[in-house]
N, CA, C and O atoms as a GROMACS GRO file, in nm:
protein
  308
    1MET      N    1  -1.646  -0.796  -2.481
    1MET     CA    2  -1.643  -0.685  -2.387
    1MET      C    3  -1.728  -0.733  -2.257
    1MET      O    4  -1.833  -0.797  -2.271
    2GLN      N    5  -1.686  -0.704  -2.153
    2GLN     CA    6  -1.750  -0.719  -2.024
    2GLN      C    7  -1.886  -0.652  -1.997
    2GLN      O    8  -1.906  -0.532  -2.015
    3LYS      N    9  -1.968  -0.731  -1.958
    3LYS     CA   10  -2.113  -0.695  -1.957
    3LYS      C   11  -2.128  -0.550  -1.877
    3LYS      O   12  -2.200  -0.461  -1.924
    4HIS      N   13  -2.062  -0.537  -1.766
    4HIS     CA   14  -2.081  -0.380  -1.694
    4HIS      C   15  -2.025  -0.288  -1.781
    4HIS      O   16  -2.074  -0.175  -1.782
    5ARG      N   17  -1.926  -0.314  -1.857
    5ARG     CA   18  -1.869  -0.211  -1.945
    5ARG      C   19  -1.961  -0.179  -2.064
    5ARG      O   20  -1.970  -0.064  -2.106
    6LEU      N   21  -2.026  -0.278  -2.118
    6LEU     CA   22  -2.129  -0.259  -2.227
    6LEU      C   23  -2.253  -0.179  -2.185
    6LEU      O   24  -2.300  -0.087  -2.253
    7ILE      N   25  -2.303  -0.223  -2.065
    7ILE     CA   26  -2.407  -0.138  -2.009
    7ILE      C   27  -2.375   0.004  -1.976
    7ILE      O   28  -2.457   0.094  -1.997
    8TYR      N   29  -2.246   0.028  -1.920
    8TYR     CA   30  -2.203   0.184  -1.894
    8TYR      C   31  -2.207   0.243  -2.034
    8TYR      O   32  -2.272   0.346  -2.051
    9GLU      N   33  -2.138   0.183  -2.145
    9GLU     CA   34  -2.122   0.250  -2.271
    9GLU      C   35  -2.239   0.286  -2.340
    9GLU      O   36  -2.243   0.389  -2.405
   10GLU      N   37  -2.360   0.188  -2.328
   10GLU     CA   38  -2.485   0.206  -2.389
   10GLU      C   39  -2.547   0.320  -2.311
   10GLU      O   40  -2.619   0.389  -2.384
   11ALA      N   41  -2.542   0.357  -2.196
   11ALA     CA   42  -2.586   0.479  -2.124
   11ALA      C   43  -2.506   0.589  -2.138
   11ALA      O   44  -2.568   0.694  -2.152
   12HIS      N   45  -2.379   0.596  -2.139
   12HIS     CA   46  -2.304   0.712  -2.159
   12HIS      C   47  -2.191   0.731  -2.246
   12HIS      O   48  -2.107   0.817  -2.222
   13GLY      N   49  -2.185   0.650  -2.348
   13GLY     CA   50  -2.108   0.653  -2.452
   13GLY      C   51  -1.949   0.590  -2.422
   13GLY      O   52  -1.934   0.532  -2.315
   14LYS      N   53  -1.856   0.600  -2.497
   14LYS     CA   54  -1.734   0.514  -2.504
   14LYS      C   55  -1.674   0.565  -2.380
   14LYS      O   56  -1.676   0.681  -2.339
   15ILE      N   57  -1.616   0.454  -2.322
   15ILE     CA   58  -1.516   0.476  -2.201
   15ILE      C   59  -1.384   0.526  -2.239
   15ILE      O   60  -1.323   0.464  -2.326
   16PRO      N   61  -1.333   0.630  -2.186
   16PRO     CA   62  -1.205   0.676  -2.233
   16PRO      C   63  -1.093   0.593  -2.196
   16PRO      O   64  -1.100   0.522  -2.096
   17ASP      N   65  -0.993   0.597  -2.267
   17ASP     CA   66  -0.857   0.523  -2.235
   17ASP      C   67  -0.820   0.559  -2.098
   17ASP      O   68  -0.841   0.674  -2.062
   18GLY      N   69  -0.762   0.465  -2.010
   18GLY     CA   70  -0.720   0.480  -1.871
   18GLY      C   71  -0.820   0.490  -1.775
   18GLY      O   72  -0.795   0.545  -1.668
   19HIS      N   73  -0.934   0.442  -1.801
   19HIS     CA   74  -1.058   0.453  -1.718
   19HIS      C   75  -1.118   0.304  -1.704
   19HIS      O   76  -1.114   0.220  -1.794
   20TYR      N   77  -1.164   0.289  -1.594
   20TYR     CA   78  -1.239   0.166  -1.544
   20TYR      C   79  -1.392   0.192  -1.517
   20TYR      O   80  -1.435   0.302  -1.481
   21VAL      N   81  -1.461   0.094  -1.536
   21VAL     CA   82  -1.608   0.102  -1.481
   21VAL      C   83  -1.614   0.002  -1.354
   21VAL      O   84  -1.600  -0.119  -1.372
   22THR      N   85  -1.635   0.052  -1.235
   22THR     CA   86  -1.618  -0.009  -1.121
   22THR      C   87  -1.775  -0.051  -1.073
   22THR      O   88  -1.873   0.009  -1.118
   23PHE      N   89  -1.785  -0.150  -0.986
   23PHE     CA   90  -1.903  -0.185  -0.911
   23PHE      C   91  -1.902  -0.100  -0.783
   23PHE      O   92  -1.816  -0.126  -0.699
   24LEU      N   93  -1.991  -0.001  -0.760
   24LEU     CA   94  -1.975   0.080  -0.625
   24LEU      C   95  -1.999   0.002  -0.506
   24LEU      O   96  -1.938   0.027  -0.402
   25ASP      N   97  -2.100  -0.106  -0.517
   25ASP     CA   98  -2.124  -0.179  -0.397
   25ASP      C   99  -2.022  -0.314  -0.382
   25ASP      O  100  -2.024  -0.392  -0.286
   26GLY      N  101  -1.945  -0.321  -0.482
   26GLY     CA  102  -1.850  -0.442  -0.468
   26GLY      C  103  -1.918  -0.561  -0.530
   26GLY      O  104  -1.844  -0.654  -0.561
   27ASP      N  105  -2.046  -0.573  -0.552
   27ASP     CA  106  -2.108  -0.697  -0.597
   27ASP      C  107  -2.120  -0.696  -0.760
   27ASP      O  108  -2.202  -0.632  -0.825
   28ARG      N  109  -2.022  -0.779  -0.810
   28ARG     CA  110  -1.999  -0.792  -0.945
   28ARG      C  111  -2.102  -0.846  -1.032
   28ARG      O  112  -2.081  -0.860  -1.152
   29THR      N  113  -2.234  -0.884  -0.967
   29THR     CA  114  -2.342  -0.924  -1.027
   29THR      C  115  -2.460  -0.817  -1.015
   29THR      O  116  -2.571  -0.839  -1.064
   30ASN      N  117  -2.431  -0.711  -0.954
   30ASN     CA  118  -2.521  -0.587  -0.981
   30ASN      C  119  -2.483  -0.508  -1.080
   30ASN      O  120  -2.390  -0.428  -1.069
   31PHE      N  121  -2.556  -0.525  -1.194
   31PHE     CA  122  -2.540  -0.450  -1.304
   31PHE      C  123  -2.630  -0.318  -1.316
   31PHE      O  124  -2.627  -0.246  -1.416
   32ASP      N  125  -2.696  -0.297  -1.223
   32ASP     CA  126  -2.780  -0.170  -1.222
   32ASP      C  127  -2.686  -0.044  -1.243
   32ASP      O  128  -2.586  -0.021  -1.176
   33LEU      N  129  -2.730   0.025  -1.336
   33LEU     CA  130  -2.655   0.147  -1.391
   33LEU      C  131  -2.607   0.241  -1.274
   33LEU      O  132  -2.507   0.311  -1.286
   34ASN      N  133  -2.681   0.238  -1.168
   34ASN     CA  134  -2.671   0.334  -1.048
   34ASN      C  135  -2.549   0.278  -0.968
   34ASN      O  136  -2.486   0.352  -0.892
   35ASN      N  137  -2.516   0.149  -0.986
   35ASN     CA  138  -2.414   0.074  -0.910
   35ASN      C  139  -2.284   0.094  -0.991
   35ASN      O  140  -2.177   0.068  -0.935
   36LEU      N  141  -2.284   0.138  -1.116
   36LEU     CA  142  -2.148   0.147  -1.187
   36LEU      C  143  -2.101   0.280  -1.189
   36LEU      O  144  -2.179   0.375  -1.185
   37ALA      N  145  -1.987   0.291  -1.195
   37ALA     CA  146  -1.902   0.453  -1.184
   37ALA      C  147  -1.777   0.439  -1.278
   37ALA      O  148  -1.703   0.341  -1.280
   38LEU      N  149  -1.764   0.547  -1.351
   38LEU     CA  150  -1.635   0.549  -1.423
   38LEU      C  151  -1.525   0.619  -1.339
   38LEU      O  152  -1.537   0.732  -1.293
   39VAL      N  153  -1.423   0.541  -1.324
   39VAL     CA  154  -1.304   0.601  -1.254
   39VAL      C  155  -1.171   0.581  -1.326
   39VAL      O  156  -1.146   0.478  -1.388
   40SER      N  157  -1.093   0.675  -1.317
   40SER     CA  158  -0.964   0.676  -1.360
   40SER      C  159  -0.876   0.567  -1.308
   40SER      O  160  -0.910   0.512  -1.204
   41LYS      N  161  -0.776   0.531  -1.364
   41LYS     CA  162  -0.679   0.432  -1.312
   41LYS      C  163  -0.619   0.475  -1.185
   41LYS      O  164  -0.610   0.388  -1.098
   42GLU      N  165  -0.574   0.602  -1.157
   42GLU     CA  166  -0.540   0.664  -1.031
   42GLU      C  167  -0.636   0.662  -0.921
   42GLU      O  168  -0.604   0.627  -0.807
   43GLU      N  169  -0.763   0.703  -0.958
   43GLU     CA  170  -0.880   0.684  -0.872
   43GLU      C  171  -0.901   0.538  -0.830
   43GLU      O  172  -0.910   0.507  -0.711
   44HIS      N  173  -0.906   0.462  -0.913
   44HIS     CA  174  -0.926   0.304  -0.888
   44HIS      C  175  -0.820   0.252  -0.789
   44HIS      O  176  -0.855   0.183  -0.694
   45ALA      N  177  -0.682   0.289  -0.813
   45ALA     CA  178  -0.570   0.242  -0.714
   45ALA      C  179  -0.593   0.318  -0.590
   45ALA      O  180  -0.570   0.255  -0.487
   46THR      N  181  -0.634   0.438  -0.577
   46THR     CA  182  -0.659   0.520  -0.447
   46THR      C  183  -0.756   0.438  -0.375
   46THR      O  184  -0.733   0.400  -0.260
   47LEU      N  185  -0.868   0.410  -0.438
   47LEU     CA  186  -0.990   0.366  -0.375
   47LEU      C  187  -0.928   0.237  -0.299
   47LEU      O  188  -0.944   0.224  -0.178
   48ASN      N  189  -0.860   0.147  -0.373
   48ASN     CA  190  -0.823   0.013  -0.324
   48ASN      C  191  -0.700   0.034  -0.221
   48ASN      O  192  -0.706  -0.037  -0.120
   49ARG      N  193  -0.612   0.104  -0.231
   49ARG     CA  194  -0.495   0.130  -0.141
   49ARG      C  195  -0.550   0.200  -0.013
   49ARG      O  196  -0.515   0.151   0.095
   50GLN      N  197  -0.622   0.294  -0.012
   50GLN     CA  198  -0.676   0.361   0.099
   50GLN      C  199  -0.800   0.293   0.168
   50GLN      O  200  -0.853   0.348   0.265
   51GLY      N  201  -0.841   0.185   0.124
   51GLY     CA  202  -0.950   0.107   0.181
   51GLY      C  203  -1.078   0.198   0.158
   51GLY      O  204  -1.165   0.193   0.245
   52LEU      N  205  -1.096   0.274   0.058
   52LEU     CA  206  -1.215   0.352   0.043
   52LEU      C  207  -1.340   0.287  -0.038
   52LEU      O  208  -1.428   0.358  -0.086
   53ARG      N  209  -1.341   0.148  -0.049
   53ARG     CA  210  -1.458   0.078  -0.088
   53ARG      C  211  -1.541   0.020   0.007
   53ARG      O  212  -1.496  -0.040   0.105
   54TYR      N  213  -1.664   0.033  -0.015
   54TYR     CA  214  -1.758  -0.017   0.098
   54TYR      C  215  -1.865  -0.099   0.023
   54TYR      O  216  -1.892  -0.082  -0.096
   55PRO      N  217  -1.924  -0.190   0.104
   55PRO     CA  218  -2.035  -0.282   0.048
   55PRO      C  219  -2.167  -0.184   0.017
   55PRO      O  220  -2.270  -0.234  -0.029
   56TYR      N  221  -2.159  -0.067   0.040
   56TYR     CA  222  -2.280   0.024  -0.003
   56TYR      C  223  -2.242   0.127  -0.108
   56TYR      O  224  -2.137   0.190  -0.092
   57ALA      N  225  -2.308   0.146  -0.200
   57ALA     CA  226  -2.272   0.224  -0.304
   57ALA      C  227  -2.251   0.372  -0.272
   57ALA      O  228  -2.166   0.443  -0.323
   58GLU      N  229  -2.342   0.408  -0.178
   58GLU     CA  230  -2.337   0.561  -0.144
   58GLU      C  231  -2.215   0.585  -0.064
   58GLU      O  232  -2.157   0.694  -0.061
   59CYS      N  233  -2.176   0.478   0.004
   59CYS     CA  234  -2.040   0.500   0.079
   59CYS      C  235  -1.918   0.493  -0.015
   59CYS      O  236  -1.818   0.564   0.003
   60THR      N  237  -1.928   0.408  -0.113
   60THR     CA  238  -1.820   0.405  -0.209
   60THR      C  239  -1.807   0.560  -0.283
   60THR      O  240  -1.702   0.615  -0.318
   61ARG      N  241  -1.922   0.603  -0.294
   61ARG     CA  242  -1.938   0.731  -0.384
   61ARG      C  243  -1.861   0.828  -0.302
   61ARG      O  244  -1.783   0.906  -0.357
   62VAL      N  245  -1.878   0.827  -0.177
   62VAL     CA  246  -1.805   0.931  -0.080
   62VAL      C  247  -1.649   0.893  -0.089
   62VAL      O  248  -1.566   0.983  -0.104
   63GLY      N  249  -1.612   0.764  -0.080
   63GLY     CA  250  -1.487   0.715  -0.095
   63GLY      C  251  -1.412   0.766  -0.209
   63GLY      O  252  -1.293   0.795  -0.212
   64LEU      N  253  -1.511   0.774  -0.319
   64LEU     CA  254  -1.431   0.813  -0.443
   64LEU      C  255  -1.418   0.961  -0.446
   64LEU      O  256  -1.326   1.013  -0.509
   65THR      N  257  -1.507   1.030  -0.380
   65THR     CA  258  -1.471   1.190  -0.374
   65THR      C  259  -1.348   1.210  -0.282
   65THR      O  260  -1.263   1.294  -0.311
   66ILE      N  261  -1.337   1.127  -0.164
   66ILE     CA  262  -1.203   1.127  -0.088
   66ILE      C  263  -1.089   1.118  -0.170
   66ILE      O  264  -0.996   1.198  -0.166
   67ALA      N  265  -1.098   1.002  -0.260
   67ALA     CA  266  -0.990   0.964  -0.336
   67ALA      C  267  -0.942   1.080  -0.415
   67ALA      O  268  -0.824   1.115  -0.412
   68LYS      N  269  -1.052   1.155  -0.503
   68LYS     CA  270  -1.020   1.260  -0.580
   68LYS      C  271  -0.945   1.377  -0.503
   68LYS      O  272  -0.844   1.432  -0.548
   69VAL      N  273  -1.007   1.412  -0.376
   69VAL     CA  274  -0.931   1.504  -0.313
   69VAL      C  275  -0.790   1.473  -0.269
   69VAL      O  276  -0.707   1.563  -0.260
   70LYS      N  277  -0.763   1.347  -0.242
   70LYS     CA  278  -0.628   1.294  -0.213
   70LYS      C  279  -0.536   1.310  -0.350
   70LYS      O  280  -0.420   1.351  -0.344
   71ILE      N  281  -0.588   1.280  -0.449
   71ILE     CA  282  -0.517   1.287  -0.582
   71ILE      C  283  -0.487   1.431  -0.605
   71ILE      O  284  -0.374   1.462  -0.643
   72ILE      N  285  -0.573   1.519  -0.586
   72ILE     CA  286  -0.541   1.656  -0.618
   72ILE      C  287  -0.439   1.720  -0.522
   72ILE      O  288  -0.345   1.791  -0.556
   73SER      N  289  -0.474   1.682  -0.394
   73SER     CA  290  -0.370   1.731  -0.307
   73SER      C  291  -0.239   1.663  -0.314
   73SER      O  292  -0.144   1.731  -0.276
   74LYS      N  293  -0.217   1.561  -0.349
   74LYS     CA  294  -0.079   1.489  -0.384
   74LYS      C  295  -0.023   1.568  -0.507
   74LYS      O  296   0.098   1.593  -0.509
   75ARG      N  297  -0.104   1.608  -0.610
   75ARG     CA  298  -0.048   1.689  -0.727
   75ARG      C  299   0.008   1.830  -0.692
   75ARG      O  300   0.102   1.880  -0.753
   76ARG      N  301  -0.054   1.888  -0.595
   76ARG     CA  302  -0.029   2.025  -0.549
   76ARG      C  303   0.086   2.016  -0.466
   76ARG      O  304   0.138   2.126  -0.449
   77ASN      N  305   0.148   1.912  -0.403
   77ASN     CA  306   0.256   1.932  -0.318
   77ASN      C  307   0.380   1.900  -0.385
   77ASN      O  308   0.487   1.912  -0.325
   0.00000   0.00000   0.00000
């Protein structure tokens, strides 16, 4: 198992199917729990396609919120 997934699961329990643990600041060596976030496959794809990832965890958290809004909006149309 990948280290970041193990760290996340130790703190929050099993990762649901169809979800990823992502590094909010993009630094794959920063295993701080505050830098890890659980995202769905669709959220992960939207973050990447829409350029909503940033080198700062706080900014990527905002990007994740934007991704969630875009996904909900797309489903309603």
